[in-house]
Structures are given as C-alpha cells and as structure tokens.
N, C-alpha and C positions, 0 to 999 in steps of 0.2 A: 969556584962555584959556576956551574953551568946555567944556562938559560932555563933549563927544565927545573932545576932545583929552585931557582928564583920564583918561577911560576907556581910551583907547589907550595912554597913558603907564603906567597901572596895569597894563594887560594885558601890556605889554612887560616891565615890571619883574617881574611874576609868572612870565612865561615864562623870563626869565633866571634867576630863582631856582630854578625847577624844573629847568632844564638843569644848573645848578650842583649841585643836590642829586643829580640822576641821575648826573652824572659822578663825584661822590664815592662813591656807592653802587657804581658799576661799578669804581672803583679799589679799594674795600674788598673787594669780591668777588674781584677779581684777586689781591689780597694774601693773601686767606684760603685760596685754592685749595691751596697746599702744606700748610697746617695741617689742612685738611679731609681731604686725601689721606692724610696721616700717620695721622690718627684712624681713617679707614676701613680702613686696612691692618691695624690691630689687631683689627678685627671679624672678620677671616677667619683669625686665627691658630688654632693647634691647640687651645688652651685646656686645661682640666683633663680628665684621664681619669677612669675609674671608680674606680681605686685611690685617687687623691688626693682625689677627691670623698668617698669613703667615710671617710677619716681625718677630714676637716673635718666631715662630717655627724655622725660619732660624738661628737666633742667639743662641737659645737653642741647636740646632743640631750642630752648629759649636763648641760651648763650650763642648758639650758631646763628639764629635769626637776628639777634642784636648786632652781631659782628657783620652780617650781611647788610642790615639797614644802615649801619654807620659807614661801611665801605661804599655803599652805592651813592650816598650823598644827596640824592634827589628823591627822597621818599615822598611821593605824592599821596593824597588821600585816595585817589582813584585806584591805587595799587593794593588796597587792602584786601580785596578778594583773592589776589594772587599770594599775598603774604599768608593769609589764613589757609589757603589750599596747600601752600608749601609747608606750613607749620604741621598740619595734619599728616601730610605725606611723610615729612621727615620723622614725625613722632612715631607713626606706625612702623616705618622701616627700621628706625634705630631701636625702638622697643623690642621688636621681634628679633633683631639681630643680637641685642644684648642678652635677651632671654635664651636665644639658641646657643650663643657662643659661651657665655658665662653661666 
C-alpha cells in the first residue's frame, strides 16, 4: 500500500466518523425539541404579581437585616435610622426585582 492509499483510507474513515457524529447530533436535537419547547413555554407564563413579590421581598428583607444585625455585633440604638432606611431601600429594590424577574 502506498502512502496515497493510506491517506485516502484515513480520509474516508474520518468522513464516516464525522457523518455518524453529525447524524447523532441531529437525532439528539430532534429528540430535545419537545423538552426545549416545554421549557420555553414556562418563560412566557404570567409569573408573580406585585402583591406576591411584596410578600416575598418583605420576608427576604427581614431575614437579610437580621443577618446584618447579628453579624455587625455592635447594634446601637443610634443606628436605628440607618437600619430603617436600609430596610426600605432593600425592600423596594428586592420587591421590584422579584416582580420584574419572576
């Protein structure tokens, strides 16, 4: 066998392998279409409204500020105005983000 015959045989083998891999990819994509369509359908659902998002944001904000207060360790009475300001700021931001994203 000459070098040219070996190259032709190797090229043919590579082509067959590529065709098989391509056929498997096409079959996998065809089988995944229903799953992807079902996932995409959930993207366009109504989601959470502002009322539900406000409830979730309230409890998330309370939990977050409790963690902040415990981790700071030196919560003084004079810091109340900053805690309240932080609460309302966190609440509004988290509320609108939850309503927008979910």
